[in-house]
C-alpha positions in Angstrom: 137.6 84.3 96.1 136.0 86.8 93.7 134.9 85.1 90.5 136.4 85.9 87.1 133.3 87.5 85.9 133.6 90.0 88.8 137.1 91.0 87.6 135.7 91.5 84.1 133.0 93.8 85.6 135.6 95.8 87.4 137.7 96.2 84.2 134.7 97.2 82.1 133.5 99.8 84.6 136.9 101.3 85.0 137.2 101.5 81.3 134.2 103.7 81.2 135.3 106.0 84.0 139.1 106.4 83.7 140.5 108.8 81.1 141.3 107.0 77.8 144.6 108.8 77.4 146.8 111.0 79.5 148.7 114.1 78.4 150.8 116.7 80.2 148.0 119.1 80.1 145.9 116.6 82.0 148.4 116.1 84.7 146.5 118.1 87.3 143.3 116.2 86.5 145.2 113.0 87.1 146.4 114.3 90.4 142.9 115.2 91.4 141.7 111.7 90.4 144.5 110.1 92.4 143.6 112.2 95.4 139.9 111.2 95.1 140.9 107.6 95.2 143.4 107.8 98.0 141.1 110.1 100.2 138.3 107.6 100.2 136.7 106.1 103.3 137.0 102.4 104.4 134.5 100.8 106.7 134.3 97.3 108.0 131.5 95.3 109.7 130.8 91.9 111.2 127.6 90.1 111.8 127.4 86.8 113.7 124.2 84.8 113.8 123.1 81.5 115.3 119.9 80.2 113.7 117.9 77.1 114.8 115.0 75.6 112.8 112.7 72.9 114.0 110.0 71.6 111.5 107.3 69.0 112.0 108.5 66.9 109.1 111.1 64.3 108.2 114.0 66.8 108.0 116.5 67.0 110.8 116.6 70.2 112.9 119.0 72.9 111.5 121.6 74.6 113.6 123.6 77.3 111.8 126.4 79.4 113.1 127.5 81.9 110.5 129.7 85.0 110.4 129.7 87.7 107.7 132.6 90.0 107.4 132.1 93.1 105.1 134.6 95.5 103.7 133.5 98.8 102.1 135.4 101.5 100.3 134.0 104.8 99.0 136.2 107.1 96.9 136.2 110.8 97.2 134.6 113.0 94.5 136.3 113.8 91.1 134.4 116.0 88.7 131.2 114.9 90.2 132.1 111.2 89.9 132.6 108.8 92.8 132.8 105.0 93.3 131.9 102.4 95.8 132.9 98.8 96.4 131.6 96.3 98.9 133.0 92.8 99.5 131.5 90.1 101.7 132.7 86.8 103.0 130.4 84.4 104.9 132.0 81.8 107.2 130.4 78.7 108.8 131.6 78.8 112.3 131.9 75.4 114.2 128.2 74.4 113.8 127.0 73.8 110.2 124.2 71.2 110.6 122.0 72.9 108.0 121.1 73.0 104.3 122.0 76.4 102.9 119.8 75.8 99.9 119.8 75.6 96.1 122.7 73.1 95.9 125.1 75.2 98.0 125.5 72.4 100.5 125.1 69.1 98.5 125.7 66.7 101.4 123.2 68.3 103.9 119.8 67.8 102.3 118.7 65.9 105.4 118.5 69.2 107.3 116.0 72.1 107.2 117.1 75.1 105.1 119.0 78.1 106.5 119.8 80.1 103.4 123.3 81.4 104.4 125.8 79.6 102.1 129.5 80.2 102.8 131.8 82.0 100.4 132.9 85.3 99.0 130.9 87.8 97.0 131.5 91.1 95.4 128.3 92.6 96.8 128.5 96.0 95.2 130.7 97.8 92.7 129.3 101.0 91.2 130.1 104.4 90.0 128.0 107.5 90.5 127.7 110.8 88.7 126.0 113.7 90.4 125.1 115.9 87.4 123.5 118.4 89.7 121.7 118.5 93.0 118.6 117.2 91.2 120.1 114.5 89.0 122.2 111.4 89.9 123.2 108.4 87.8 124.6 105.1 89.2 125.7 102.1 87.2 127.3 98.8 88.2 126.4 96.3 90.9 124.3 98.0 93.4 121.7 97.8 96.2 118.1 98.8 95.1 115.6 99.3 97.9 112.2 100.7 96.8 109.6 101.7 99.3 109.2 99.0 102.0 111.0 96.4 99.8 107.7 94.5 99.2 108.5 94.4 95.5 112.1 95.4 95.1 114.6 94.9 97.9 118.0 93.6 99.1 117.0 90.6 101.3 119.2 92.2 104.0 118.3 89.6 106.7 120.3 86.9 105.0 124.0 87.0 105.3 124.6 87.3 101.6 122.6 90.2 100.3 120.7 90.4 97.0 122.0 93.1 94.7 121.6 94.1 91.1 123.7 94.8 88.0 121.9 97.9 86.9 121.8 101.5 85.7 119.8 103.7 88.0 118.6 107.3 87.5 117.4 109.4 90.5 115.9 112.8 89.9 114.2 115.4 92.0 113.8 117.9 89.1 110.0 117.6 89.2 108.5 119.6 92.1 107.7 117.5 95.2 108.6 114.3 93.4 111.5 111.8 93.7 111.7 109.7 90.5 113.7 106.5 90.4 114.2 104.4 87.2 116.5 101.4 87.1 117.3 99.1 84.2 118.4 95.7 85.6 120.1 93.1 83.5 121.1 90.7 86.3 119.9 89.9 89.8 122.7 88.7 92.2 120.7 86.5 94.6 121.5 85.4 98.2 122.9 82.0 97.1 126.2 83.4 95.9 128.1 83.2 92.6 129.0 79.5 92.7 125.5 78.0 91.8 123.1 78.7 89.0 120.4 80.0 91.3 122.7 82.7 92.6 122.4 84.8 89.4 119.3 85.5 87.3 119.4 87.2 83.9 116.5 89.6 83.5 115.4 92.4 81.2 114.0 94.6 84.0 112.6 98.1 84.1 111.7 99.6 87.5 109.8 102.9 87.7 109.0 104.5 91.1 107.8 108.1 91.7 107.3 109.3 95.2 105.1 112.4 95.3 105.1 114.4 98.6 101.7 115.8 99.4 103.0 117.6 102.5 105.6 116.9 105.2 103.6 113.9 106.5 102.0 112.3 103.4 103.1 110.9 100.1 101.7 109.0 97.2 103.9 106.6 95.1 102.8 105.2 91.8 105.1 102.5 90.4 105.5 100.1 87.5 107.9 97.1 87.5 108.4 95.0 84.3 110.5 91.9 84.6 111.3 89.6 81.6 113.1 86.5 82.9 112.5 84.5 79.8 115.0 86.7 77.9 114.6 84.7 74.7 115.8 81.5 76.3 112.7 79.3 76.7 114.1 76.9 74.1 117.4 76.2 76.0 117.9 72.4 75.8 118.8 72.0 79.4 115.5 71.5 81.3 117.3 72.3 84.6 118.4 75.7 83.3 117.9 78.5 85.8 116.6 80.6 83.0 113.8 78.1 82.4 112.9 77.8 86.1 112.7 81.6 86.5 110.8 82.3 83.3 107.5 82.0 85.2 108.5 85.1 87.2 108.2 87.3 84.1 105.6 89.8 85.3 104.3 93.3 84.8 103.1 95.0 88.0 101.5 98.4 88.3 100.5 99.9 91.6 100.0 102.9 93.9 100.9 103.4 97.5 99.8 106.1 99.9 101.5 106.5 103.3 101.6 109.1 106.0 101.0 110.0 109.6 98.8 112.2 111.7 98.3 113.2 115.4 95.8 110.9 117.1 94.8 110.6 120.8 97.9 112.2 122.2 100.1 110.0 119.9 100.8 109.4 116.2 99.0 107.2 113.8 101.0 105.9 110.8 98.8 104.8 108.0 99.4 102.8 104.7 97.2 101.9 101.8 98.6 100.1 98.7 97.0 98.4 95.7 98.6 96.8 92.7 97.6 94.7 89.7 99.9 92.1 88.1 99.9 90.0 84.9 102.2 87.7 83.1 104.8 89.4 80.8 107.0 88.5 77.9 107.2 84.7 77.3 106.0 83.6 80.8 104.7 80.1 80.4 101.3 80.7 82.1 98.8 83.5 81.5 97.2 85.1 84.6 96.1 88.2 86.4 96.2 88.8 90.1 95.7 91.7 92.6 97.6 93.0 95.7 96.2 94.9 98.6 97.9 96.1 101.8 96.2 98.2 104.5 97.8 99.0 107.9 97.6 101.4 110.8 100.1 101.7 113.7 99.3 104.0 116.7 102.4 105.1 118.7 101.6 106.4 122.2 103.7 108.8 124.2 104.6 106.1 126.7 106.7 104.3 123.9 104.0 101.7 123.3 102.7 101.2 119.8 99.8 98.9 118.6 98.8 98.2 115.0 96.5 96.3 112.8 97.2 95.3 109.2 95.8 93.3 106.3 97.8 92.1 103.3 96.4 90.1 100.4 98.2 88.5 97.5 95.7 87.3 95.0 95.5 83.7 93.9 93.4 81.7 91.4 92.1 78.2 90.9 92.3 78.4 87.1 95.0 78.5 85.7 96.5 78.1 89.2 98.9 81.1 89.4 99.2 83.7 92.1 100.7 87.2 92.7 104.5 87.0 92.5 107.2 89.1 94.2 110.5 87.7 92.8 112.6 90.7 93.9 111.1 91.2 97.3 112.8 91.2 100.7 110.4 88.3 101.6 111.5 87.7 105.2 109.9 91.1 106.2 106.4 90.0 105.2 103.9 87.2 106.0 105.8 86.0 109.0 109.5 85.5 110.0 109.2 81.7 109.7 109.3 82.2 105.9 106.5 79.8 105.1 105.3 81.9 102.1 108.5 82.7 100.2 106.5 81.5 97.1 102.8 82.6 97.0 100.5 79.5 97.1 98.3 79.2 94.1 95.3 80.1 96.3 97.0 83.4 97.2 97.4 84.7 100.8 95.3 86.8 103.1 97.4 87.9 106.1 95.6 89.6 109.0 98.2 90.7 111.5 98.4 92.5 114.8 101.6 94.3 115.9 102.8 95.5 119.4 106.0 97.5 119.9 107.4 98.7 123.1 110.7 100.6 124.0 112.0 100.1 127.5 115.3 101.9 128.1 117.7 100.9 125.3 115.7 97.8 124.4 113.1 97.5 121.7 110.5 94.8 121.8 108.3 93.8 118.8 105.6 91.2 118.7 103.4 90.3 115.7 100.6 87.7 115.4 99.5 86.6 111.9 96.4 84.7 110.8 97.0 83.2 107.3 94.3 82.0 104.9 94.0 81.5 101.2 92.8 84.5 99.2 90.6 82.2 97.1 89.5 78.6 97.9 88.6 78.9 101.6 91.7 77.2 103.0 93.2 78.2 106.4 97.0 78.0 106.4 97.6 78.6 110.1 98.8 81.2 112.5 102.2 82.6 113.5 103.7 84.5 116.5 106.8 86.5 115.9 108.8 88.1 118.7 112.1 90.1 118.8 114.0 92.1 121.4 117.2 94.0 120.6 119.3 97.0 121.4 122.3 99.0 120.3 125.5 98.9 122.4 127.8 101.9 122.4 126.8 103.1 118.9 128.9 100.5 117.1 127.5 97.2 118.4 124.1 95.5 118.5 122.4 92.4 119.8 119.1 90.8 118.7 117.1 87.9 120.0 114.3 86.8 117.7 111.8 83.9 117.4 109.1 82.8 114.9 106.5 80.1 115.8 104.2 79.0 113.0 101.3 76.6 113.7 99.9 75.0 110.6 96.2 74.3 110.1 95.3 70.7 109.7 93.7 71.4 106.3 96.9 73.0 104.8 99.9 71.3 103.3 102.2 73.3 105.6 103.9 72.0 108.8 104.5 73.4 112.2 107.8 75.4 112.1 109.7 77.1 114.9 112.8 79.3 114.3 115.1 81.1 116.8 118.0 83.5 116.2 120.7 85.2 118.2 122.5 87.9 116.3 125.5 90.2 117.2 126.7 93.1 115.0 129.7 95.4 114.9 130.5 98.2 112.5 133.6 100.4 112.2 
């Protein structure tokens, strides 16, 4: 069931868009508006997933069988305006021996976590105005995906996606540049609307400018300012989610260069990215940390691709804080076993090798990671990730995926194996 606050959001947004009054002279405009609404497009989708988690600790193995149904509706255009709504419901199907995390399954703390709580969610509800071909405004609950989602993403792997209550401006008015600015005042996290951890208040400013050098290369400077404290550090409740998230108040500035070139009869795709981060606003701990990511992937003409990458999130021993990415799509980085959803205080150095191969309609991906601390000399362990999947008839898809993390004896982590089977359908 959609929560009451979602209804209030709908009413507030409609109050901005719909005409305040109606006269006979406006009858044609009303007709056009009604036509825009009734001529919209409806899409539906389903995603079933079985997930198994086996960890070398006291927790019982997790077995999760979940199904997400999604309903979308996009209106037609009216005076440059359009609207979009997206509603999800996640079911636990037959097998629910797992902890869905953050208090969403209070009687299942004996199991490993699979962060797919059941329930309904108004995933998106926004309105857009295309002022011109070069300017577009969007406000309401929306998906925000910047670059490769390392800093700002939608956590699309989980059944309940992360979205944002935000105002976003996109413009291409500057030559060869796509500028995005978002003001975010609430993050709707993957745990849903029924628990405190499912929603974070934030005073967030996201600046991202992609500058095209030519058809193959681009440079993207960015700056992300997040104030989670929001003036609430003196809230009496020590378990308040505002207090727990205040440490994520950060200021991050970086630059990213990406592109491709012909190499050895194939194509080399290259990435170099560097960022600096410090505490912001009323964050409880003062710190500075750096981020570095270098990667190269060579795709050959026989559908084989091999790559090498290195990603480093800086850590420290004093005062014990590390580089943070609170809005990231974390599952896509540092291994699919999700052992580093929070950066350890010593940071992370992730050296990884990638192999991809397409055979017929099937796509195979294998990645091996070697993890160590950025500072302190600790080896965390290694991980092998493997996936194989394909599309079926354009509307359907199947994916088999596994992650096998082996912890080093000197780390506090434990051996973790995960396996997934996923089926998708979209209409």
